[in-house]
C-alpha positions as CSV (number, residue, x, y, z in Angstrom):
1,M,26.2,33.4,-52.1
2,K,26.1,29.8,-53.3
3,M,27.0,27.2,-50.6
4,S,28.5,23.9,-51.3
5,Y,26.8,20.6,-50.4
6,R,29.3,20.0,-47.7
7,N,28.6,23.4,-46.0
8,T,24.8,22.8,-46.3
9,L,25.1,19.4,-44.6
10,L,27.2,20.8,-41.8
11,I,24.7,23.6,-41.1
12,T,21.8,21.1,-41.2
13,V,23.6,18.8,-38.7
14,C,24.2,21.8,-36.4
15,L,20.6,22.9,-36.5
16,L,19.4,19.3,-35.7
17,L,21.7,19.3,-32.6
18,I,20.2,22.6,-31.5
19,F,16.6,22.0,-32.4
20,P,16.2,18.2,-32.5
21,I,13.2,16.7,-34.4
22,G,11.2,14.1,-32.5
23,P,11.1,13.0,-28.8
24,T,13.8,14.2,-26.5
25,A,14.6,13.8,-22.9
26,H,13.0,16.5,-20.7
27,A,14.3,18.1,-17.6
28,A,12.7,16.6,-14.5
29,T,12.8,18.5,-11.2
30,Q,12.4,17.1,-7.7
31,Q,9.6,18.9,-6.0
32,H,8.5,19.0,-2.3
33,N,5.2,20.7,-3.0
34,F,1.8,20.1,-4.6
35,Y,-1.0,22.3,-5.9
36,N,-4.1,22.0,-3.8
37,V,-6.6,19.7,-5.4
38,I,-6.3,16.0,-4.3
39,M,-9.5,14.7,-5.9
40,Q,-11.2,16.5,-8.8
41,D,-14.7,15.3,-8.0
42,G,-16.4,14.5,-4.7
43,A,-17.7,15.7,-1.4
44,D,-17.8,14.8,2.3
45,P,-14.2,13.5,2.5
46,W,-13.3,11.2,5.4
47,V,-9.8,9.8,6.0
48,Y,-8.5,7.5,8.7
49,K,-4.7,7.0,9.2
50,H,-4.2,3.6,10.6
51,T,-1.3,2.0,12.6
52,D,-0.4,0.0,9.4
53,G,0.8,3.3,7.8
54,Y,-2.0,3.5,5.3
55,Y,-4.7,6.1,4.8
56,Y,-8.2,4.8,4.4
57,F,-10.3,7.3,2.6
58,T,-14.0,7.5,1.6
59,K,-16.4,10.1,0.4
60,T,-20.0,10.3,-0.8
61,T,-20.4,8.1,-3.9
62,G,-24.2,7.8,-3.7
63,G,-24.8,4.1,-4.3
64,N,-22.3,2.4,-2.0
65,V,-19.3,3.0,0.3
66,T,-16.0,3.0,-1.6
67,I,-12.7,2.8,0.3
68,W,-9.4,4.1,-1.1
69,K,-6.2,2.7,0.4
70,S,-3.2,5.0,0.0
71,R,0.3,5.4,1.5
72,N,0.2,9.1,0.8
73,L,-2.5,11.8,1.1
74,T,-1.6,13.5,-2.2
75,T,-2.0,10.3,-4.2
76,V,-5.3,9.1,-2.7
77,D,-7.2,9.7,-5.9
78,A,-5.1,7.0,-7.7
79,A,-5.2,4.5,-4.9
80,P,-6.8,1.1,-5.2
81,T,-10.4,1.0,-4.2
82,T,-12.8,-1.5,-2.5
83,V,-16.5,-1.2,-2.9
84,V,-18.8,-2.1,0.0
85,E,-22.4,-2.6,-1.0
86,T,-25.0,-1.0,1.2
87,G,-28.2,-1.3,-0.7
88,C,-30.5,1.5,-1.8
89,C,-30.4,4.6,-1.7
90,N,-28.7,8.0,-1.4
91,I,-25.7,6.9,0.6
92,W,-24.3,10.1,2.1
93,A,-21.1,11.0,4.0
94,P,-19.7,7.6,5.1
95,E,-17.1,7.4,7.8
96,L,-14.7,4.6,8.6
97,H,-13.6,4.1,12.2
98,Y,-11.4,1.5,13.9
99,I,-12.9,0.8,17.4
100,H,-11.9,-1.8,19.9
101,G,-10.1,-4.0,17.3
102,A,-12.7,-3.9,14.5
103,W,-13.7,-1.6,11.6
104,Y,-17.0,0.2,11.4
105,I,-18.6,2.1,8.6
106,Y,-21.3,4.7,9.6
107,Y,-23.4,6.0,6.7
108,A,-26.7,7.6,6.0
109,K,-29.2,6.1,3.5
110,D,-32.9,6.2,2.6
111,D,-35.4,4.3,0.5
112,G,-35.4,6.9,-2.3
113,D,-37.2,9.5,-0.3
114,N,-35.0,11.9,1.7
115,V,-37.6,12.1,4.5
116,N,-36.5,8.6,5.4
117,H,-32.8,9.2,5.7
118,R,-31.4,7.4,8.8
119,M,-27.9,6.3,10.0
120,Y,-26.7,2.7,9.5
121,V,-23.5,0.8,10.5
122,M,-21.5,-2.2,9.2
123,E,-18.6,-4.1,10.9
124,N,-15.5,-5.8,9.7
125,T,-13.1,-7.7,12.0
126,S,-10.3,-8.0,9.4
127,P,-7.1,-6.1,10.2
128,D,-7.5,-4.4,6.8
129,P,-10.9,-2.9,6.0
130,T,-10.4,-3.6,2.3
131,Q,-10.2,-7.3,3.1
132,G,-12.5,-9.7,5.0
133,T,-16.3,-9.4,5.2
134,W,-18.5,-6.4,6.0
135,Q,-21.4,-7.5,8.2
136,Y,-24.5,-5.4,8.2
137,K,-25.3,-4.4,11.8
138,G,-28.4,-2.4,11.0
139,Q,-29.7,1.0,11.8
140,I,-28.2,3.0,14.6
141,T,-30.7,5.3,16.2
142,D,-32.0,6.8,19.4
143,P,-35.6,6.2,20.7
144,T,-37.0,9.1,18.6
145,N,-35.9,7.5,15.3
146,K,-36.0,10.9,13.5
147,W,-34.2,11.9,10.3
148,A,-30.5,11.5,10.7
149,I,-27.3,12.0,8.6
150,D,-23.5,12.6,9.1
151,G,-23.0,10.4,12.1
152,T,-19.5,10.3,13.8
153,V,-18.0,8.6,16.9
154,L,-16.3,10.3,19.8
155,E,-14.5,8.3,22.5
156,V,-13.7,10.0,25.8
157,G,-12.5,8.2,28.9
158,G,-13.3,4.8,27.4
159,Q,-16.9,5.9,26.7
160,L,-18.3,6.0,23.1
161,Y,-20.6,8.8,22.0
162,F,-22.5,9.1,18.7
163,I,-22.9,12.6,17.2
164,W,-25.0,13.4,14.2
165,S,-27.1,15.9,12.3
166,G,-30.9,15.5,12.6
167,W,-34.4,16.9,12.5
168,E,-36.2,17.9,15.6
169,G,-39.5,16.7,14.2
170,D,-40.6,15.0,11.1
171,T,-40.2,17.9,8.6
172,D,-37.2,19.7,7.3
173,V,-37.3,22.9,9.4
174,R,-33.6,22.8,10.4
175,Q,-30.8,20.4,11.1
176,N,-29.5,20.3,14.7
177,L,-26.5,18.5,16.1
178,Y,-27.3,15.7,18.6
179,I,-25.2,13.5,20.9
180,A,-26.0,10.2,22.6
181,R,-24.1,7.6,24.7
182,M,-23.3,4.4,22.9
183,S,-23.5,1.0,24.6
184,N,-21.4,-0.5,21.8
185,P,-20.1,0.6,18.4
186,W,-23.4,-0.2,16.7
187,T,-26.0,0.7,19.4
188,I,-27.1,4.0,20.9
189,G,-27.7,3.5,24.6
190,S,-29.3,6.8,25.7
191,H,-31.8,9.5,24.6
192,R,-30.4,12.0,22.2
193,V,-29.4,15.5,23.5
194,E,-29.3,18.6,21.3
195,I,-26.0,20.4,21.6
196,A,-26.3,22.9,18.8
197,R,-28.8,24.4,16.4
198,P,-28.4,27.1,13.7
199,T,-28.8,30.5,15.4
200,Y,-26.2,32.9,14.0
201,S,-26.8,34.9,10.8
202,W,-24.1,32.9,8.9
203,E,-25.9,29.7,9.9
204,T,-29.4,30.9,9.0
205,N,-28.8,32.7,5.7
206,H,-30.3,29.9,3.6
207,S,-33.4,27.7,4.1
208,P,-33.6,25.2,5.6
209,H,-31.1,26.2,8.4
210,V,-28.2,23.7,8.7
211,N,-25.7,22.4,11.2
212,E,-24.2,19.2,9.9
213,G,-21.0,17.3,9.2
214,P,-19.7,17.2,12.9
215,Q,-16.1,16.1,13.3
216,V,-14.2,15.9,16.5
217,I,-10.5,16.5,17.4
218,I,-9.3,16.6,21.0
219,R,-6.3,18.6,22.3
220,N,-5.1,18.9,25.9
221,G,-8.6,18.1,27.3
222,V,-10.5,20.3,24.9
223,I,-13.0,18.6,22.7
224,N,-13.2,20.6,19.4
225,L,-16.4,19.7,17.5
226,V,-16.0,21.4,14.1
227,Y,-19.2,21.4,12.0
228,S,-20.5,22.6,8.7
229,A,-23.1,25.4,8.6
230,S,-25.3,27.3,6.0
231,G,-26.5,25.8,2.7
232,S,-24.1,23.1,1.3
233,W,-25.3,24.1,-2.1
234,T,-24.1,27.8,-1.7
235,N,-20.9,29.8,-1.5
236,D,-21.7,30.5,2.1
237,Y,-21.1,26.9,3.4
238,C,-18.5,27.2,6.1
239,L,-17.1,25.6,9.3
240,G,-18.1,26.5,12.8
241,L,-16.8,25.4,16.2
242,I,-18.3,24.0,19.4
243,T,-16.1,23.1,22.4
244,A,-16.4,21.1,25.6
245,S,-14.1,19.8,28.2
246,T,-13.2,16.1,28.3
247,S,-14.1,16.1,32.1
248,S,-17.6,17.6,31.5
249,D,-20.9,15.8,31.2
250,L,-21.2,15.6,27.5
251,L,-24.9,14.8,27.6
252,N,-25.5,18.2,29.3
253,P,-26.0,20.9,26.6
254,A,-24.5,23.5,29.0
255,S,-21.2,21.7,28.6
256,W,-20.9,22.8,25.0
257,T,-20.0,26.3,23.9
258,K,-20.5,27.6,20.3
259,R,-18.3,30.2,18.7
260,S,-20.1,33.2,17.3
261,Q,-18.1,33.3,14.1
262,P,-17.1,30.7,11.5
263,I,-13.5,29.4,11.7
264,F,-13.2,28.5,8.0
265,R,-15.0,30.1,5.1
266,S,-14.7,31.1,1.4
267,G,-11.5,32.8,0.4
268,N,-8.7,33.0,-2.2
269,G,-11.1,32.4,-5.0
270,L,-12.5,29.1,-3.4
271,F,-16.1,28.8,-2.4
272,G,-18.2,26.9,0.1
273,P,-15.5,25.0,2.0
274,G,-17.0,22.4,4.4
275,H,-17.6,18.8,5.5
276,H,-14.1,18.1,6.5
277,S,-11.9,15.4,8.1
278,F,-8.9,15.6,10.3
279,T,-5.7,13.5,10.0
280,K,-2.0,13.5,10.5
281,S,1.0,13.7,8.1
282,P,2.7,10.4,7.2
283,D,5.3,10.9,10.0
284,G,2.7,12.0,12.5
285,T,4.2,15.5,13.1
286,E,1.7,17.7,11.3
287,D,-2.1,18.1,11.5
288,W,-4.0,18.2,8.2
289,M,-7.6,18.8,7.1
290,L,-9.3,17.4,4.1
291,Y,-12.4,19.3,2.9
292,H,-14.6,19.9,-0.1
293,T,-15.2,23.1,-2.0
294,A,-17.3,24.2,-4.9
295,K,-15.4,23.7,-8.2
296,Y,-16.1,27.3,-9.2
297,D,-18.2,30.3,-8.1
298,N,-21.8,29.2,-7.4
299,A,-21.1,25.6,-8.6
300,G,-23.6,24.3,-6.0
301,W,-23.2,20.6,-5.3
302,N,-20.5,20.2,-8.1
303,R,-17.6,19.8,-5.7
304,E,-13.9,18.8,-5.4
305,I,-11.7,17.7,-2.5
306,R,-8.7,19.7,-1.2
307,M,-6.5,19.5,1.9
308,Q,-4.2,21.8,3.9
309,K,-2.1,21.8,7.0
310,F,-3.5,23.6,10.1
311,T,-2.1,24.8,13.4
312,W,-3.4,25.4,17.0
313,N,-4.5,28.4,19.0
314,A,-3.3,29.0,22.5
315,D,-6.7,27.8,23.9
316,N,-6.2,24.4,22.2
317,T,-8.7,25.1,19.4
318,P,-7.7,24.5,15.7
319,N,-6.5,27.5,13.7
320,L,-7.7,26.5,10.2
321,G,-6.8,29.8,8.5
322,V,-8.3,30.3,5.1
323,P,-8.5,28.1,2.0
324,V,-5.0,28.0,0.5
325,N,-4.6,29.9,-2.8
326,P,-5.1,27.2,-5.5
327,N,-2.3,28.8,-7.6
328,V,0.4,28.8,-4.9
329,P,2.2,25.5,-4.2
330,I,2.2,24.2,-0.7
331,A,4.6,21.9,1.0
332,L,4.0,18.2,0.9
333,P,2.8,16.6,4.2
334,S,5.8,15.8,6.3
335,G,7.2,12.3,5.7
336,E,5.9,12.1,2.1
337,A,8.6,11.5,-0.5
338,P,9.2,14.3,-3.1
339,H,7.5,14.3,-6.5
340,I,9.4,14.2,-9.8
341,R,7.9,16.9,-12.0
342,Y,7.7,17.4,-15.8
343,E,6.4,20.8,-17.0
344,G,3.8,20.6,-19.7
345,E,5.4,23.3,-21.9
346,E,8.5,21.2,-22.2
347,G,6.9,18.5,-24.3
348,V,7.4,17.5,-27.9
349,F,4.3,18.6,-29.7
350,G,2.4,17.4,-32.8
351,G,-0.6,18.7,-34.8
352,T,-1.9,22.0,-33.3
353,A,-0.5,21.3,-29.8
354,R,2.0,23.7,-28.5
355,A,3.4,25.5,-25.4
356,A,1.3,28.5,-24.4
357,A,1.4,31.2,-21.8
358,S,-0.5,30.4,-18.6
359,P,-1.3,33.1,-16.0
360,N,-1.9,30.5,-13.3
361,G,0.5,27.8,-14.5
362,S,3.3,26.6,-12.3
363,G,6.0,28.1,-14.6
364,G,3.8,30.6,-16.4
365,A,3.3,28.2,-19.3
366,K,1.4,25.0,-20.2
367,A,0.8,22.4,-22.9
368,G,-2.3,23.6,-24.8
369,Y,-4.1,23.6,-28.1
370,I,-4.4,19.8,-28.2
371,D,-7.3,20.4,-30.5
372,T,-7.2,18.0,-33.5
373,A,-7.1,14.3,-33.9
374,D,-3.3,14.4,-34.8
375,S,-2.5,16.7,-31.8
376,F,-0.3,15.4,-29.0
377,A,2.1,16.4,-26.2
378,Q,4.9,13.8,-25.6
379,Y,7.4,13.4,-22.8
380,T,10.4,11.3,-22.1
381,V,10.4,10.1,-18.5
382,H,13.2,8.3,-16.7
383,V,12.7,6.0,-13.7
384,P,15.3,3.9,-11.8
385,S,13.3,0.7,-11.8
386,A,10.4,-1.0,-13.5
387,G,7.1,-1.0,-11.8
388,E,3.8,0.7,-11.1
389,Y,3.8,4.5,-10.8
390,I,1.3,7.2,-10.2
391,L,1.0,10.0,-12.6
392,L,-0.6,13.2,-11.2
393,A,-1.3,16.0,-13.7
394,R,-2.4,19.5,-13.1
395,T,-5.0,19.8,-15.8
396,A,-7.8,22.2,-17.0
397,N,-10.9,21.8,-19.1
398,G,-13.0,24.7,-20.3
399,T,-14.9,22.9,-23.1
400,A,-18.1,24.6,-24.1
401,G,-21.2,23.0,-22.5
402,G,-19.6,22.3,-19.2
403,G,-19.1,18.6,-19.6
404,W,-16.1,16.4,-18.6
405,S,-13.4,15.9,-21.2
406,H,-10.6,13.4,-21.6
407,L,-7.2,13.2,-23.2
408,L,-5.9,9.9,-24.4
409,L,-2.9,8.7,-22.4
410,S,-0.5,6.1,-23.8
411,V,2.8,4.8,-22.3
412,N,5.6,3.5,-24.5
413,G,3.4,3.3,-27.5
414,G,0.9,1.0,-25.7
415,P,-2.9,1.2,-25.9
416,S,-4.5,4.5,-25.0
417,S,-6.6,5.0,-21.9
418,Q,-9.0,7.9,-21.1
419,F,-7.4,10.6,-18.9
420,H,-10.4,12.4,-17.5
421,I,-10.6,16.2,-16.7
422,T,-13.5,17.8,-14.9
423,N,-14.9,21.1,-16.4
424,K,-14.0,24.1,-14.3
425,G,-13.0,26.5,-17.0
426,W,-9.6,27.4,-18.5
427,E,-6.9,28.3,-16.0
428,N,-9.0,26.9,-13.2
429,W,-6.7,23.9,-12.6
430,T,-7.7,20.5,-11.3
431,L,-6.0,17.1,-10.7
432,S,-6.1,14.1,-13.1
433,T,-4.4,10.9,-12.1
434,A,-3.5,7.5,-13.5
435,R,-1.6,4.4,-12.4
436,I,0.8,3.4,-15.1
437,H,3.6,0.8,-15.6
438,L,7.0,2.2,-16.5
439,N,10.2,0.4,-17.6
440,A,13.5,0.9,-15.9
441,G,15.2,3.8,-17.7
442,E,13.6,5.8,-20.5
443,N,9.8,5.8,-21.1
444,T,7.6,7.8,-23.5
445,I,4.4,9.3,-22.2
446,R,2.0,10.8,-24.8
447,F,-1.2,12.8,-24.3
448,T,-3.4,12.9,-27.5
449,K,-6.7,14.7,-28.3
450,G,-9.7,12.8,-26.9
451,E,-13.2,13.9,-26.1
452,G,-13.6,17.6,-25.6
453,Y,-10.5,19.6,-24.8
454,G,-7.8,19.6,-22.1
455,E,-4.6,21.3,-21.1
456,I,-1.7,20.3,-18.9
457,D,0.3,22.6,-16.6
458,F,2.6,19.8,-15.4
459,F,2.6,16.2,-14.3
460,D,4.3,14.5,-11.4
461,I,5.5,10.9,-11.2
462,K,5.7,8.9,-8.0
463,P,6.2,5.2,-7.3
464,A,2.9,3.5,-6.5
465,N,4.4,1.6,-3.6
């Protein structure tokens, strides 16, 4: 049947209304959950929630101490950073403490030879540790001056104690946990006392034997010293527990009791969880733990940072449970504002890019096949006011060769920036973040093919402030 020009035009208009060409507005949903990766690369997380309402975060960066300052736990990866120079070399597991009106950084470093690892401390009297001047206070050590890492501070009854992982002698036979009394925040004022050494099979299944990463949390008079055990480079890395009473003599080894089984270990497809930090939700009602895991099975020291809420046992010890399934969303920390989410598969696509099925995706689909130079996934995002926003994308990279990849991210047609994605394999999702400026009302966000390959499950938008 031959159709008239008028009928043909009418049908064309109707089709355009049903299947529009070019960018369209996409359905955003308000979400009170996140998927558990908060930093796609890193180890030895430490976070301190200060009275100013900010979280101050640090981790092992190797050549300095870097401090992230964030209002929320889930957005720490995109937070502004401040670098504190420490000098050479191998800076491990820094911690940031606020003690008696001043800030202190405790960190391990050496001269390029691990045998010479020792603990050091810096002080800053500014109300904000990302401001002011960091003063080098020197090495913090007991009279033996043996190999030492992973130092932390415990305060009980107004008395400060230093707890760390160290060698008994001058060779790497095992790492024990030691405690000593402090005369001030940068000085040890007693001999060290050994309170734990690797003895159980799950602590001695790799060589050298390791007890390290001590962290302390107190509840109803019970001191819970949660520590990392086994080889940090293995899937067997886990958390153990030692307890003592706040009324006991903490320099008496008999005051400390070690549990015979780990309290947190590999599970739900996550491997080697350890070297953690404890904190509170933004409103102070929930207890949370940050920890690192291997990025994939037998990834060794290639690690990422996760977090999850924990509860308490009747005996005032922490019930950490098991690592949360990475493909099941978990509730945001109490007091954190909801995320506005855009699903990857709902984009407008160009080149080879298209929506594809995703077994582990949030809605069973993803934006994939961004494989050629002209490939892109584009989204229309609405915000109520102009300003700086944080974009948090659940991403994946399975590029052959195991290297990092990046997509090119542009906002409102502006210059592109590299949007990095660690390599964990397809469907093994991670978190990529960026700080972007959005206009009030409608904005266009475009992801274009960059170096290697990447996929997007979804992205969330949150105000930066």
